[in-house]
MOPAC internal coordinates of N, CA, C and O (Angstrom, degrees):
PM7 1SCF
backbone

  N    0.0000 0     0.00 0     0.00 0    0    0    0
  C    1.4872 1     0.00 0     0.00 0    1    0    0
  C    1.5309 1   109.47 1     0.00 0    2    1    0
  O    1.2310 1   122.18 1   -42.04 1    3    2    1
  N    1.2472 1   113.44 1   137.96 1    3    2    1
  C    1.5084 1   118.22 1  -179.96 1    5    3    2
  C    1.4682 1   114.01 1   -67.41 1    6    5    3
  O    1.2310 1   119.98 1   144.21 1    7    6    5
  N    1.3590 1   117.65 1   -35.79 1    7    6    5
  C    1.4310 1   124.37 1  -176.55 1    9    7    6
  C    1.5529 1   110.07 1   -66.73 1   10    9    7
  O    1.2310 1   119.94 1   146.89 1   11   10    9
  N    1.2993 1   117.72 1   -33.11 1   11   10    9
  C    1.4645 1   121.92 1  -178.70 1   13   11   10
  C    1.5763 1   108.78 1   -72.62 1   14   13   11
  O    1.2310 1   121.53 1   141.72 1   15   14   13
  N    1.3884 1   114.69 1   -38.28 1   15   14   13
  C    1.4941 1   114.00 1   176.35 1   17   15   14
  C    1.4909 1   111.38 1   -70.45 1   18   17   15
  O    1.2310 1   118.68 1   143.13 1   19   18   17
  N    1.3495 1   120.11 1   -36.87 1   19   18   17
  C    1.4659 1   122.89 1   178.92 1   21   19   18
  C    1.5514 1   106.24 1   -66.68 1   22   21   19
  O    1.2310 1   117.50 1   137.70 1   23   22   21
  N    1.2463 1   122.37 1   -42.30 1   23   22   21
  C    1.4159 1   120.48 1   178.10 1   25   23   22
  C    1.5512 1   115.83 1   -63.26 1   26   25   23
  O    1.2310 1   122.62 1   142.49 1   27   26   25
  N    1.2646 1   112.59 1   -37.51 1   27   26   25
  C    1.5302 1   118.82 1   177.11 1   29   27   26
  C    1.5826 1   107.92 1   -66.10 1   30   29   27
  O    1.2310 1   120.31 1   133.48 1   31   30   29
  N    1.1611 1   117.02 1   -46.52 1   31   30   29
  C    1.4738 1   118.94 1  -177.47 1   33   31   30
  C    1.5500 1   110.69 1   -67.20 1   34   33   31
  O    1.2310 1   120.30 1   140.70 1   35   34   33
  N    1.3140 1   117.02 1   -39.30 1   35   34   33
  C    1.4724 1   120.29 1   175.32 1   37   35   34
  C    1.4960 1   111.78 1   -64.73 1   38   37   35
  O    1.2310 1   120.29 1   140.99 1   39   38   37
  N    1.3078 1   117.06 1   -39.01 1   39   38   37
  C    1.5157 1   117.83 1   179.23 1   41   39   38
  C    1.4782 1   113.29 1   -71.82 1   42   41   39
  O    1.2310 1   119.26 1   150.20 1   43   42   41
  N    1.3222 1   119.01 1   -29.80 1   43   42   41
  C    1.4230 1   121.32 1   173.72 1   45   43   42
  C    1.5153 1   108.52 1   -64.60 1   46   45   43
  O    1.2310 1   119.53 1   130.65 1   47   46   45
  N    1.3069 1   118.49 1   -49.35 1   47   46   45
  C    1.4244 1   123.28 1  -178.68 1   49   47   46
  C    1.5427 1   112.33 1   -59.80 1   50   49   47
  O    1.2310 1   120.77 1   134.29 1   51   50   49
  N    1.3871 1   116.14 1   -45.71 1   51   50   49
  C    1.4449 1   120.66 1  -179.26 1   53   51   50
  C    1.5674 1   106.62 1   -65.21 1   54   53   51
  O    1.2310 1   120.55 1   136.65 1   55   54   53
  N    1.3292 1   116.55 1   -43.35 1   55   54   53
  C    1.5450 1   116.25 1  -177.91 1   57   55   54
  C    1.5075 1   110.89 1   -64.38 1   58   57   55
  O    1.2310 1   118.68 1   146.45 1   59   58   57
  N    1.3773 1   120.12 1   -33.55 1   59   58   57
  C    1.4523 1   118.45 1   175.90 1   61   59   58
  C    1.4794 1   110.74 1   -64.13 1   62   61   59
  O    1.2310 1   120.41 1   131.61 1   63   62   61
  N    1.3268 1   116.82 1   -48.39 1   63   62   61
  C    1.4731 1   117.20 1  -176.12 1   65   63   62
  C    1.5780 1   112.73 1   -63.78 1   66   65   63
  O    1.2310 1   121.28 1   131.29 1   67   66   65
  N    1.2986 1   115.17 1   -48.71 1   67   66   65
  C    1.4619 1   121.27 1  -178.91 1   69   67   66
  C    1.5925 1   110.56 1   -61.17 1   70   69   67
  O    1.2310 1   121.67 1   136.41 1   71   70   69
  N    1.2844 1   114.42 1   -43.59 1   71   70   69
  C    1.5262 1   113.67 1  -179.35 1   73   71   70
  C    1.5976 1   111.80 1   -67.95 1   74   73   71
  O    1.2310 1   120.89 1   146.55 1   75   74   73
  N    1.2780 1   115.91 1   -33.45 1   75   74   73
  C    1.4258 1   118.50 1  -179.02 1   77   75   74
  C    1.5262 1   110.36 1   -71.06 1   78   77   75
  O    1.2310 1   120.79 1   139.30 1   79   78   77
  N    1.3685 1   116.10 1   -40.70 1   79   78   77
  C    1.4291 1   121.15 1   177.46 1   81   79   78
  C    1.5142 1   116.45 1   -70.58 1   82   81   79
  O    1.2310 1   123.56 1   145.81 1   83   82   81
  N    1.3856 1   110.77 1   -34.19 1   83   82   81
  C    1.4835 1   114.77 1   178.54 1   85   83   82
  C    1.5137 1   113.45 1   -69.00 1   86   85   83
  O    1.2310 1   118.83 1   159.95 1   87   86   85
  N    1.3158 1   119.84 1   -20.05 1   87   86   85
  C    1.5087 1   118.50 1   176.43 1   89   87   86
  C    1.4743 1   108.58 1   -71.92 1   90   89   87
  O    1.2310 1   119.34 1   138.82 1   91   90   89
  N    1.2671 1   118.86 1   -41.18 1   91   90   89
  C    1.5401 1   122.63 1   179.71 1   93   91   90
  C    1.4760 1   112.56 1   -77.92 1   94   93   91
  O    1.2310 1   117.90 1   139.18 1   95   94   93
  N    1.3549 1   121.61 1   -40.82 1   95   94   93
  C    1.4442 1   121.71 1  -175.36 1   97   95   94
  C    1.5358 1   105.89 1  -125.88 1   98   97   95
  O    1.2310 1   123.02 1   -73.04 1   99   98   97
  N    1.2785 1   111.81 1   106.96 1   99   98   97
  C    1.5776 1   121.06 1  -177.16 1  101   99   98
  C    1.4179 1   111.60 1   -64.89 1  102  101   99
  O    1.2310 1   119.38 1   153.91 1  103  102  101
  N    1.3497 1   118.78 1   -26.09 1  103  102  101
  C    1.4860 1   118.21 1   179.46 1  105  103  102
  C    1.4468 1   116.44 1   -66.68 1  106  105  103
  O    1.2310 1   118.20 1   164.15 1  107  106  105
  N    1.2784 1   121.03 1   -15.85 1  107  106  105
  C    1.4277 1   123.95 1  -178.49 1  109  107  106
  C    1.5042 1   110.16 1   -57.96 1  110  109  107
  O    1.2310 1   119.86 1   142.77 1  111  110  109
  N    1.3549 1   117.87 1   -37.23 1  111  110  109
  C    1.4275 1   118.04 1   177.49 1  113  111  110
  C    1.4841 1   116.85 1   -68.08 1  114  113  111
  O    1.2310 1   120.33 1   152.26 1  115  114  113
  N    1.3306 1   116.97 1   -27.74 1  115  114  113
  C    1.4713 1   125.23 1   175.92 1  117  115  114
  C    1.6190 1   108.14 1   -74.13 1  118  117  115
  O    1.2310 1   121.65 1   145.89 1  119  118  117
  N    1.3569 1   114.44 1   -34.11 1  119  118  117
  C    1.4761 1   113.04 1  -176.78 1  121  119  118
  C    1.4922 1   113.98 1   -89.93 1  122  121  119
  O    1.2310 1   119.50 1   173.14 1  123  122  121
  N    1.3522 1   118.56 1    -6.86 1  123  122  121
  C    1.4313 1   119.77 1  -179.20 1  125  123  122
  C    1.5657 1   113.84 1   -59.16 1  126  125  123
  O    1.2310 1   117.44 1   136.31 1  127  126  125
  N    1.2724 1   122.48 1   -43.69 1  127  126  125
  C    1.4260 1   121.53 1  -177.01 1  129  127  126
  C    1.6628 1   110.40 1   -59.52 1  130  129  127
  O    1.2310 1   122.32 1   138.63 1  131  130  129
  N    1.2559 1   113.17 1   -41.37 1  131  130  129
  C    1.4383 1   118.95 1  -179.20 1  133  131  130
  C    1.5365 1   112.00 1   -66.92 1  134  133  131
  O    1.2310 1   122.24 1   134.04 1  135  134  133
  N    1.3690 1   113.32 1   -45.96 1  135  134  133
  C    1.4153 1   120.33 1   172.90 1  137  135  134
  C    1.4752 1   117.79 1   -55.41 1  138  137  135
  O    1.2310 1   121.56 1   136.80 1  139  138  137
  N    1.3224 1   114.61 1   -43.20 1  139  138  137
  C    1.4373 1   125.05 1  -177.49 1  141  139  138
  C    1.5600 1   110.18 1   -67.29 1  142  141  139
  O    1.2310 1   121.57 1   138.89 1  143  142  141
  N    1.3423 1   114.60 1   -41.11 1  143  142  141
  C    1.4293 1   120.96 1   174.68 1  145  143  142
  C    1.5292 1   113.78 1   -63.61 1  146  145  143
  O    1.2310 1   118.94 1   136.63 1  147  146  145
  N    1.2784 1   119.63 1   -43.37 1  147  146  145
  C    1.4158 1   124.03 1   179.33 1  149  147  146
  C    1.6106 1   108.17 1   -68.01 1  150  149  147
  O    1.2310 1   120.53 1   141.67 1  151  150  149
  N    1.3963 1   116.60 1   -38.33 1  151  150  149
  C    1.3725 1   119.06 1  -179.07 1  153  151  150
  C    1.5643 1   109.72 1   -69.40 1  154  153  151
  O    1.2310 1   119.65 1   149.92 1  155  154  153
  N    1.2416 1   118.28 1   -30.08 1  155  154  153
  C    1.4612 1   119.74 1  -179.35 1  157  155  154
  C    1.6046 1   109.98 1   -68.07 1  158  157  155
  O    1.2310 1   121.72 1   148.52 1  159  158  157
  N    1.2761 1   114.31 1   -31.48 1  159  158  157
  C    1.5343 1   114.81 1   175.98 1  161  159  158
  C    1.5185 1   109.82 1   -79.06 1  162  161  159
  O    1.2310 1   119.96 1   162.02 1  163  162  161
  N    1.3612 1   117.68 1   -17.98 1  163  162  161
  C    1.4379 1   118.16 1   179.28 1  165  163  162
  C    1.5269 1   110.76 1   -94.65 1  166  165  163
  O    1.2310 1   119.85 1  -174.18 1  167  166  165
  N    1.2859 1   117.89 1     5.82 1  167  166  165
  C    1.4872 1   127.09 1   176.95 1  169  167  166
  C    1.5056 1   109.76 1  -117.80 1  170  169  167
  O    1.2310 1   117.75 1   -40.30 1  171  170  169
  N    1.2828 1   121.89 1   139.70 1  171  170  169
  C    1.4889 1   121.71 1  -178.87 1  173  171  170
  C    1.4912 1   113.83 1   -69.72 1  174  173  171
  O    1.2310 1   118.87 1  -120.00 1  175  174  173
  N    1.2359 1   119.77 1    60.00 1  175  174  173
  C    1.5562 1   124.13 1  -178.92 1  177  175  174
  C    1.5628 1   104.95 1   -83.41 1  178  177  175
  O    1.2310 1   121.00 1   130.62 1  179  178  177
  N    1.3310 1   115.69 1   -49.38 1  179  178  177
  C    1.4825 1   120.81 1  -169.43 1  181  179  178
  C    1.5521 1   110.65 1   -93.47 1  182  181  179
  O    1.2310 1   120.44 1   172.71 1  183  182  181
  N    1.3774 1   116.77 1    -7.29 1  183  182  181
  C    1.4424 1   119.26 1  -179.22 1  185  183  182
  C    1.5418 1   105.45 1  -148.24 1  186  185  183
  O    1.2310 1   121.17 1   -22.88 1  187  186  185
  N    1.4197 1   115.36 1   157.12 1  187  186  185
  C    1.4250 1   116.38 1   176.89 1  189  187  186
  C    1.5482 1   117.68 1   -73.12 1  190  189  187
  O    1.2310 1   119.27 1   -20.56 1  191  190  189
  N    1.2744 1   118.99 1   159.44 1  191  190  189
  C    1.4118 1   121.87 1  -175.92 1  193  191  190
  C    1.5220 1   104.80 1   -66.60 1  194  193  191
  O    1.2310 1   117.89 1   145.54 1  195  194  193
  N    1.3170 1   121.63 1   -34.46 1  195  194  193
  C    1.5118 1   120.60 1   179.09 1  197  195  194
  C    1.4638 1   110.98 1   -57.24 1  198  197  195
  O    1.2310 1   118.43 1   143.49 1  199  198  197
  N    1.2746 1   120.59 1   -36.51 1  199  198  197
  C    1.5495 1   121.02 1   176.68 1  201  199  198
  C    1.3861 1   108.03 1   -63.73 1  202  201  199
  O    1.2310 1   114.30 1   139.28 1  203  202  201
  N    1.2706 1   128.40 1   -40.72 1  203  202  201
  C    1.4428 1   127.92 1  -179.22 1  205  203  202
  C    1.5439 1   105.78 1   -63.79 1  206  205  203
  O    1.2310 1   121.36 1   134.74 1  207  206  205
  N    1.3423 1   115.00 1   -45.26 1  207  206  205
  C    1.5131 1   119.10 1  -176.99 1  209  207  206
  C    1.5400 1   109.96 1   -58.70 1  210  209  207
  O    1.2310 1   120.91 1   137.70 1  211  210  209
  N    1.3207 1   115.87 1   -42.30 1  211  210  209
  C    1.4952 1   118.15 1  -179.62 1  213  211  210
  C    1.5520 1   113.51 1   -76.23 1  214  213  211
  O    1.2310 1   120.57 1   148.52 1  215  214  213
  N    1.2936 1   116.52 1   -31.48 1  215  214  213
  C    1.4792 1   119.45 1  -172.37 1  217  215  214
  C    1.5547 1   116.66 1   -89.49 1  218  217  215
  O    1.2310 1   120.48 1   162.61 1  219  218  217
  N    1.4073 1   116.70 1   -17.39 1  219  218  217
  C    1.4032 1   119.18 1  -174.59 1  221  219  218
  C    1.4914 1   109.08 1  -108.00 1  222  221  219
  O    1.2310 1   119.77 1   -29.57 1  223  222  221
  N    1.2798 1   118.04 1   150.43 1  223  222  221
  C    1.5584 1   122.67 1   170.39 1  225  223  222
  C    1.4536 1   110.06 1   -66.39 1  226  225  223
  O    1.2310 1   120.17 1   -23.68 1  227  226  225
  N    1.3223 1   117.29 1   156.32 1  227  226  225
  C    1.4808 1   123.91 1  -171.04 1  229  227  226
  C    1.5579 1   110.65 1   -58.54 1  230  229  227
  O    1.2310 1   121.72 1   141.43 1  231  230  229
  N    1.3150 1   114.31 1   -38.57 1  231  230  229
  C    1.5160 1   117.67 1   179.87 1  233  231  230
  C    1.5260 1   111.09 1   -65.34 1  234  233  231
  O    1.2310 1   120.63 1   139.06 1  235  234  233
  N    1.3438 1   116.40 1   -40.94 1  235  234  233
  C    1.4891 1   117.96 1  -179.30 1  237  235  234
  C    1.4669 1   111.03 1   -77.60 1  238  237  235
  O    1.2310 1   119.50 1   150.59 1  239  238  237
  N    1.3134 1   118.56 1   -29.41 1  239  238  237
  C    1.5007 1   116.30 1   177.65 1  241  239  238
  C    1.5293 1   106.84 1   -70.26 1  242  241  239
  O    1.2310 1   117.21 1   146.60 1  243  242  241
  N    1.1937 1   122.92 1   -33.40 1  243  242  241
  C    1.4350 1   119.81 1   177.93 1  245  243  242
  C    1.4695 1   114.72 1   -62.83 1  246  245  243
  O    1.2310 1   119.19 1   142.86 1  247  246  245
  N    1.3294 1   119.15 1   -37.14 1  247  246  245
  C    1.4728 1   129.26 1   170.71 1  249  247  246
  C    1.4735 1   111.07 1   -62.75 1  250  249  247
  O    1.2310 1   122.73 1   135.68 1  251  250  249
  N    1.4210 1   112.38 1   -44.32 1  251  250  249
  C    1.4340 1   119.02 1  -178.85 1  253  251  250
  C    1.5129 1   115.23 1   -63.00 1  254  253  251
  O    1.2310 1   121.93 1   133.75 1  255  254  253
  N    1.3752 1   113.91 1   -46.25 1  255  254  253
  C    1.4392 1   117.51 1  -178.63 1  257  255  254
  C    1.5581 1   112.46 1   -71.46 1  258  257  255
  O    1.2310 1   119.19 1   165.89 1  259  258  257
  N    1.3472 1   119.15 1   -14.11 1  259  258  257
  C    1.4714 1   123.61 1   178.12 1  261  259  258
  C    1.5163 1   108.99 1   -67.73 1  262  261  259
  O    1.2310 1   117.65 1   163.51 1  263  262  261
  N    1.2664 1   122.08 1   -16.49 1  263  262  261
  C    1.4585 1   126.02 1   171.07 1  265  263  262
  C    1.4836 1   108.74 1   -63.47 1  266  265  263
  O    1.2310 1   118.63 1   -65.47 1  267  266  265
  N    1.2780 1   120.21 1   114.53 1  267  266  265
  C    1.5432 1   120.98 1  -175.39 1  269  267  266
  C    1.5724 1   111.28 1   -60.84 1  270  269  267
  O    1.2310 1   120.21 1   150.93 1  271  270  269
  N    1.3742 1   117.20 1   -29.07 1  271  270  269
  C    1.4472 1   116.99 1  -177.88 1  273  271  270
  C    1.5603 1   111.97 1   -75.85 1  274  273  271
  O    1.2310 1   120.36 1   166.46 1  275  274  273
  N    1.3088 1   116.92 1   -13.54 1  275  274  273
  C    1.4602 1   115.44 1  -178.52 1  277  275  274
  C    1.5291 1   111.62 1   -67.87 1  278  277  275
  O    1.2310 1   120.55 1   135.93 1  279  278  277
  N    1.2891 1   116.54 1   -44.07 1  279  278  277
  C    1.4896 1   118.21 1   177.93 1  281  279  278
  C    1.5594 1   111.15 1   -67.86 1  282  281  279
  O    1.2310 1   120.74 1   141.30 1  283  282  281
  N    1.3507 1   116.20 1   -38.70 1  283  282  281
  C    1.4242 1   117.36 1  -178.75 1  285  283  282
  C    1.4833 1   116.13 1   -67.48 1  286  285  283
  O    1.2310 1   118.97 1   138.20 1  287  286  285
  N    1.3459 1   119.58 1   -41.80 1  287  286  285
  C    1.4237 1   126.92 1   177.52 1  289  287  286
  C    1.5747 1   109.53 1   -66.35 1  290  289  287
  O    1.2310 1   121.24 1   141.93 1  291  290  289
  N    1.2670 1   115.23 1   -38.07 1  291  290  289
  C    1.3704 1   118.18 1  -177.33 1  293  291  290
  C    1.6041 1   108.02 1   -72.34 1  294  293  291
  O    1.2310 1   120.77 1   143.00 1  295  294  293
  N    1.2752 1   116.14 1   -37.00 1  295  294  293
  C    1.5521 1   119.28 1   176.02 1  297  295  294
  C    1.4868 1   107.64 1   -63.77 1  298  297  295
  O    1.2310 1   118.95 1   136.97 1  299  298  297
  N    1.2285 1   119.62 1   -43.03 1  299  298  297
  C    1.5550 1   119.78 1   174.84 1  301  299  298
  C    1.4843 1   112.67 1   -56.96 1  302  301  299
  O    1.2310 1   120.88 1   131.31 1  303  302  301
  N    1.3382 1   115.93 1   -48.69 1  303  302  301
  C    1.4105 1   121.99 1  -177.35 1  305  303  302
  C    1.5665 1   113.38 1   -63.40 1  306  305  303
  O    1.2310 1   121.80 1   135.34 1  307  306  305
  N    1.3162 1   114.16 1   -44.66 1  307  306  305
  C    1.5378 1   119.09 1   175.71 1  309  307  306
  C    1.4590 1   114.87 1   -64.84 1  310  309  307
  O    1.2310 1   121.28 1   141.68 1  311  310  309
  N    1.3119 1   115.15 1   -38.32 1  311  310  309
  C    1.5167 1   115.76 1  -177.84 1  313  311  310
  C    1.5555 1   114.23 1   -82.72 1  314  313  311
  O    1.2310 1   121.55 1   142.18 1  315  314  313
  N    1.2780 1   114.63 1   -37.82 1  315  314  313
  C    1.4406 1   117.94 1  -174.51 1  317  315  314
  C    1.4928 1   114.53 1   -87.89 1  318  317  315
  O    1.2310 1   120.43 1   136.19 1  319  318  317
  N    1.3552 1   116.78 1   -43.81 1  319  318  317
  C    1.3846 1   119.24 1  -177.79 1  321  319  318
  C    1.6487 1   116.46 1   -92.10 1  322  321  319
  O    1.2310 1   122.50 1   137.53 1  323  322  321
  N    1.3399 1   112.81 1   -42.47 1  323  322  321
  C    1.3778 1   122.31 1  -178.01 1  325  323  322
  C    1.5342 1   120.31 1   -90.98 1  326  325  323
  O    1.2310 1   123.94 1   165.84 1  327  326  325
  N    1.4198 1   110.06 1   -14.16 1  327  326  325
  C    1.5193 1   120.38 1   178.63 1  329  327  326
  C    1.5393 1   107.10 1    57.09 1  330  329  327
  O    1.2310 1   120.66 1  -133.10 1  331  330  329
  N    1.3400 1   116.35 1    46.90 1  331  330  329
  C    1.4119 1   122.88 1   175.38 1  333  331  330
  C    1.4929 1   113.43 1  -118.00 1  334  333  331
  O    1.2310 1   117.24 1   -11.36 1  335  334  333
  N    1.2457 1   122.86 1   168.64 1  335  334  333
  C    1.3928 1   124.07 1   171.89 1  337  335  334
  C    1.5665 1   109.09 1   -78.30 1  338  337  335
  O    1.2310 1   119.46 1   -36.10 1  339  338  337
  N    1.3528 1   118.64 1   143.90 1  339  338  337
  C    1.4241 1   119.78 1   177.71 1  341  339  338
  C    1.4658 1   113.87 1   -65.48 1  342  341  339
  O    1.2310 1   122.00 1   -28.71 1  343  342  341
  N    1.3583 1   113.77 1   151.29 1  343  342  341
  C    1.5313 1   120.59 1   177.66 1  345  343  342
  C    1.5020 1   107.03 1   -65.16 1  346  345  343
  O    1.2310 1   120.50 1   -66.91 1  347  346  345
  N    1.3239 1   116.64 1   113.09 1  347  346  345
  C    1.5225 1   116.86 1  -174.85 1  349  347  346
  C    1.5281 1   112.38 1   -72.03 1  350  349  347
  O    1.2310 1   120.83 1   153.92 1  351  350  349
  N    1.3590 1   116.02 1   -26.08 1  351  350  349
  C    1.5000 1   117.45 1   178.93 1  353  351  350
  C    1.5273 1   108.67 1   -72.21 1  354  353  351
  O    1.2310 1   117.85 1   138.72 1  355  354  353
  N    1.3459 1   121.69 1   -41.28 1  355  354  353
  C    1.3961 1   121.83 1   178.95 1  357  355  354
  C    1.4691 1   112.06 1   -66.87 1  358  357  355
  O    1.2310 1   119.76 1   141.44 1  359  358  357
  N    1.3931 1   118.07 1   -38.56 1  359  358  357
  C    1.4589 1   120.97 1   176.02 1  361  359  358
  C    1.4862 1   115.35 1   -67.17 1  362  361  359
  O    1.2310 1   120.55 1   149.87 1  363  362  361
  N    1.3696 1   116.55 1   -30.13 1  363  362  361
  C    1.4855 1   120.14 1   176.13 1  365  363  362
  C    1.4957 1   109.19 1   -71.16 1  366  365  363
  O    1.2310 1   117.37 1   144.66 1  367  366  365
  N    1.2206 1   122.60 1   -35.34 1  367  366  365
  C    1.5128 1   125.50 1   178.45 1  369  367  366
  C    1.4576 1   106.92 1   -67.79 1  370  369  367
  O    1.2310 1   119.89 1   137.17 1  371  370  369
  N    1.3702 1   117.82 1   -42.83 1  371  370  369
  C    1.3977 1   119.33 1   178.19 1  373  371  370
  C    1.4827 1   115.87 1   -65.80 1  374  373  371
  O    1.2310 1   120.81 1   140.59 1  375  374  373
  N    1.3842 1   116.06 1   -39.41 1  375  374  373
  C    1.3952 1   122.77 1   176.20 1  377  375  374
  C    1.6051 1   109.51 1   -64.25 1  378  377  375
  O    1.2310 1   119.96 1   139.07 1  379  378  377
  N    1.2695 1   117.69 1   -40.93 1  379  378  377
  C    1.4524 1   116.82 1   176.14 1  381  379  378
  C    1.5175 1   115.08 1   -67.59 1  382  381  379
  O    1.2310 1   119.92 1   140.36 1  383  382  381
  N    1.2966 1   117.75 1   -39.64 1  383  382  381
  C    1.4659 1   119.64 1   171.15 1  385  383  382
  C    1.5985 1   112.51 1   -60.56 1  386  385  383
  O    1.2310 1   119.21 1   139.47 1  387  386  385
  N    1.2132 1   119.11 1   -40.53 1  387  386  385
  C    1.4260 1   125.30 1  -178.17 1  389  387  386
  C    1.6291 1   107.24 1   -68.55 1  390  389  387
  O    1.2310 1   119.96 1   137.81 1  391  390  389
  N    1.2815 1   117.68 1   -42.19 1  391  390  389
  C    1.4162 1   119.73 1  -179.03 1  393  391  390
  C    1.5068 1   111.80 1   -65.39 1  394  393  391
  O    1.2310 1   120.57 1   146.24 1  395  394  393
  N    1.3648 1   116.52 1   -33.76 1  395  394  393
  C    1.4860 1   122.83 1   172.98 1  397  395  394
  C    1.4690 1   113.58 1   -68.87 1  398  397  395
  O    1.2310 1   121.54 1   134.23 1  399  398  397
  N    1.4186 1   114.65 1   -45.77 1  399  398  397
  C    1.4999 1   122.27 1  -169.81 1  401  399  398
  C    1.4379 1   110.81 1   -77.18 1  402  401  399
  O    1.2310 1   117.98 1   144.84 1  403  402  401
  N    1.2941 1   121.45 1   -35.16 1  403  402  401
  C    1.4711 1   122.97 1  -177.25 1  405  403  402
  C    1.5641 1   114.96 1   -64.35 1  406  405  403
  O    1.2310 1   118.23 1   128.72 1  407  406  405
  N    1.3520 1   120.98 1   -51.28 1  407  406  405
  C    1.4378 1   119.29 1   177.91 1  409  407  406
  C    1.4687 1   110.43 1   -67.60 1  410  409  407
  O    1.2310 1   119.04 1   141.74 1  411  410  409
  N    1.3504 1   119.44 1   -38.26 1  411  410  409
  C    1.5006 1   121.21 1   177.99 1  413  411  410
  C    1.4731 1   113.72 1   -61.10 1  414  413  411
  O    1.2310 1   121.08 1   139.22 1  415  414  413
  N    1.3343 1   115.54 1   -40.78 1  415  414  413
  C    1.4451 1   120.08 1  -179.96 1  417  415  414
  C    1.5485 1   111.62 1   -70.26 1  418  417  415
  O    1.2310 1   120.59 1   142.47 1  419  418  417
  N    1.3495 1   116.47 1   -37.53 1  419  418  417
  C    1.4183 1   121.54 1   177.26 1  421  419  418
  C    1.5936 1   109.58 1   -64.74 1  422  421  419
  O    1.2310 1   120.09 1   135.61 1  423  422  421
  N    1.2894 1   117.43 1   -44.39 1  423  422  421
  C    1.5099 1   122.52 1   178.77 1  425  423  422
  C    1.5446 1   107.43 1   -61.51 1  426  425  423
  O    1.2310 1   120.22 1   131.57 1  427  426  425
  N    1.2937 1   117.19 1   -48.43 1  427  426  425
  C    1.4537 1   119.53 1  -177.93 1  429  427  426
  C    1.5744 1   109.48 1   -61.32 1  430  429  427
  O    1.2310 1   119.80 1   133.12 1  431  430  429
  N    1.2726 1   117.98 1   -46.88 1  431  430  429
  C    1.4525 1   122.31 1   177.63 1  433  431  430
  C    1.5815 1   112.80 1   -57.81 1  434  433  431
  O    1.2310 1   120.77 1   134.10 1  435  434  433
  N    1.3102 1   116.13 1   -45.90 1  435  434  433
  C    1.4775 1   119.03 1   176.95 1  437  435  434
  C    1.5893 1   111.32 1   -65.38 1  438  437  435
  O    1.2310 1   120.65 1   146.89 1  439  438  437
  N    1.3136 1   116.36 1   -33.11 1  439  438  437
  C    1.5035 1   118.73 1   173.77 1  441  439  438
  C    1.4770 1   110.71 1   -67.99 1  442  441  439
  O    1.2310 1   119.64 1   136.32 1  443  442  441
  N    1.2540 1   118.29 1   -43.68 1  443  442  441
  C    1.5036 1   119.80 1  -176.37 1  445  443  442
  C    1.5150 1   110.29 1   -81.16 1  446  445  443
  O    1.2310 1   118.82 1   164.55 1  447  446  445
  N    1.2519 1   119.85 1   -15.45 1  447  446  445
  C    1.4528 1   121.45 1  -178.32 1  449  447  446
  C    1.5957 1   112.96 1   -72.54 1  450  449  447
  O    1.2310 1   121.30 1   158.42 1  451  450  449
  N    1.3203 1   115.11 1   -21.58 1  451  450  449
  C    1.4176 1   119.14 1  -177.59 1  453  451  450
  C    1.5047 1   109.92 1   -69.25 1  454  453  451
  O    1.2310 1   117.98 1   152.39 1  455  454  453
  N    1.3785 1   121.45 1   -27.61 1  455  454  453
  C    1.3943 1   121.97 1  -178.27 1  457  455  454
  C    1.5672 1   112.65 1  -115.11 1  458  457  455
  O    1.2310 1   118.94 1  -170.06 1  459  458  457
  N    1.3221 1   119.62 1     9.94 1  459  458  457
  C    1.3784 1   122.79 1  -179.35 1  461  459  458
  C    1.5477 1   114.11 1   -61.09 1  462  461  459
  O    1.2310 1   120.77 1   137.62 1  463  462  461
  N    1.3451 1   116.13 1   -42.38 1  463  462  461
  C    1.4346 1   120.92 1  -179.76 1  465  463  462
  C    1.5555 1   113.71 1   -63.76 1  466  465  463
  O    1.2310 1   121.58 1   151.62 1  467  466  465
  N    1.3649 1   114.58 1   -28.38 1  467  466  465
  C    1.4150 1   122.33 1   178.03 1  469  467  466
  C    1.4346 1   111.11 1   -70.85 1  470  469  467
  O    1.2310 1   119.73 1   142.68 1  471  470  469
  N    1.3986 1   118.13 1   -37.32 1  471  470  469
  C    1.5315 1   121.15 1  -174.82 1  473  471  470
  C    1.4837 1   108.49 1   -80.73 1  474  473  471
  O    1.2310 1   118.16 1   138.88 1  475  474  473
  N    1.2617 1   121.12 1   -41.12 1  475  474  473
  C    1.4222 1   128.04 1  -175.56 1  477  475  474
  C    1.4837 1   109.10 1   -66.46 1  478  477  475
  O    1.2310 1   120.10 1   180.00 1  479  478  477

């Protein structure tokens, strides 16, 4: 399933960024529960993506769909719960975000890795 692959790639990218930032700024670990809770409300976990499409203005919906998890979570909901095909436009936006985020997070991690032993 495409959504599982996208989720795995996004989690690798997020893990690389958070782990590299955590080494320098210890407060990141304390802020993560709050950030994850806010992010859950910004992702269509509790409501379908179609409700966000109807309820938000076009400019805000474009910003909303830029969240890579929006397309992934909607694909899981559509395929598992509704037995429908995933929204290809939402998955394409998620794929584009992941393709930008994954190399950037790898480069940042490799850059930060050179001095991680000195900081820890």
